[in-house]
C-alpha positions in Angstrom: -10.3 -23.2 -3.4 -12.7 -22.3 -6.1 -13.2 -18.6 -6.9 -16.7 -17.2 -6.4 -16.3 -14.8 -9.3 -13.9 -14.7 -12.2 -13.6 -11.7 -14.5 -10.6 -10.6 -16.6 -8.1 -9.3 -14.1 -10.4 -9.8 -11.1 -11.0 -12.7 -8.8 -13.2 -13.1 -5.7 -12.8 -15.8 -3.2 -14.3 -16.7 0.2 -12.7 -18.3 3.2 -14.4 -18.9 6.5 -10.9 -18.9 8.2 -10.8 -15.1 7.8 -14.0 -14.4 9.6 -13.2 -12.5 12.8 -9.5 -12.2 12.1 -8.4 -8.7 11.2 -4.8 -9.7 11.6 -5.3 -12.6 9.3 -6.8 -10.4 6.6 -3.9 -8.0 6.9 -1.4 -10.8 6.6 -3.2 -12.2 3.6 -3.4 -8.7 1.9 0.3 -8.2 2.4 1.1 -11.6 1.1 -0.9 -11.0 -2.1 0.6 -7.6 -2.7 4.0 -9.2 -2.8 3.0 -11.0 -6.0 4.2 -9.1 -9.1 1.1 -8.1 -11.1 -1.3 -7.8 -8.2 -2.7 -4.3 -8.1 -5.3 -4.7 -5.4 -5.9 -7.2 -2.7 -8.6 -6.8 0.0 -9.9 -9.2 2.5 -12.9 -8.7 4.8 -12.8 -10.1 8.4 -16.6 -9.7 8.5 -17.5 -11.8 5.4 -14.4 -13.8 4.8 -14.3 -12.6 1.2 -11.2 -11.8 -0.7 -10.9 -9.6 -3.8 -7.8 -9.7 -6.0 -7.3 -7.4 -9.0 -4.3 -8.2 -11.2 -2.6 -7.8 -14.6 -3.2 -11.0 -16.6 0.0 -10.3 -18.6 2.2 -10.5 -15.5 0.5 -13.2 -13.4 -1.9 -16.0 -14.1 -5.0 -17.0 -12.2 -3.5 -20.3 -11.1 -0.4 -18.5 -9.7 -2.7 -16.3 -7.7 -4.7 -19.3 -6.4 -1.5 -21.1 -5.4 -0.2 -18.0 -3.6 -3.6 -17.5 -1.9 -3.7 -21.1 -0.7 -0.3 -20.7 0.9 -1.3 -17.4 2.5 -4.5 -18.9 3.9 -2.4 -21.7 5.4 -0.2 -19.1 7.1 -3.3 -17.3 8.4 -4.6 -20.6 9.8 -1.3 -21.2 11.6 -1.4 -17.6 13.0 -5.0 -18.1 14.1 -4.0 -21.3 16.0 -1.2 -19.5 17.9 -3.7 -16.8 18.9 -3.3 -13.0 18.5 0.2 -11.8 19.2 0.0 -8.7 21.3 2.7 -6.2 20.6 4.2 -4.7 23.7 3.1 -1.1 24.4 6.2 1.1 24.5 6.2 3.7 27.2 8.7 6.4 27.9 11.0 5.7 30.8 9.9 7.6 33.9 11.9 10.6 34.7 14.3 10.1 37.6 14.6 13.8 38.3 11.2 14.1 40.0 10.3 12.7 43.3 8.4 9.4 43.6 5.2 11.2 44.6 5.1 12.9 41.2 5.1 9.4 39.6 2.2 8.3 41.7 0.4 11.6 40.9 0.9 10.9 37.2 -0.5 7.4 37.6 -3.5 8.7 39.5 -4.1 11.4 36.9 -4.0 8.9 34.0 -6.4 6.5 35.8 -8.8 9.4 36.5 -8.7 10.4 32.8 -9.4 6.8 31.7 -12.4 6.7 34.1 -14.0 10.0 33.1 -13.2 10.5 29.4 -15.6 8.8 27.0 -14.2 6.2 24.6 -13.4 8.4 21.6 -11.6 10.9 23.7 -9.6 8.1 25.3 -7.3 8.4 22.2 -6.4 11.9 23.3 -5.4 10.7 26.8 -1.6 11.4 26.5 -2.3 15.0 25.3 -5.0 15.6 27.9 -2.7 14.3 30.6 0.1 16.7 29.5 -2.3 19.7 29.6 -3.7 18.8 33.0 -0.3 18.4 34.5 0.8 21.9 33.6 
């Protein structure tokens, strides 16, 4: 992969495999940060561009390019597998209450999801607690 821009301590690359892959960009950034001498690594899932700032005394351009190629290969493998959804952790329902309170809690959450606009949806757990009191 040839860099788009080469300046002392700064490289810019472009890869179409990153377009539309937020997870891939995060994986790539984490991988590049693990290289000693890399001070900044950012990848855009919108443009596919990668920016790497590094200390030329600690790491060479060819080492960064090699590490970047390996990281892009890992991103391609991850993209083939598809996005891995992390399971949502929920608190275990309380056994002390009756089963009707569990149903009421469920109905309340569904109503809140239906009536709250999207930004307020993040406040759902807090809103549910307030409404239940």
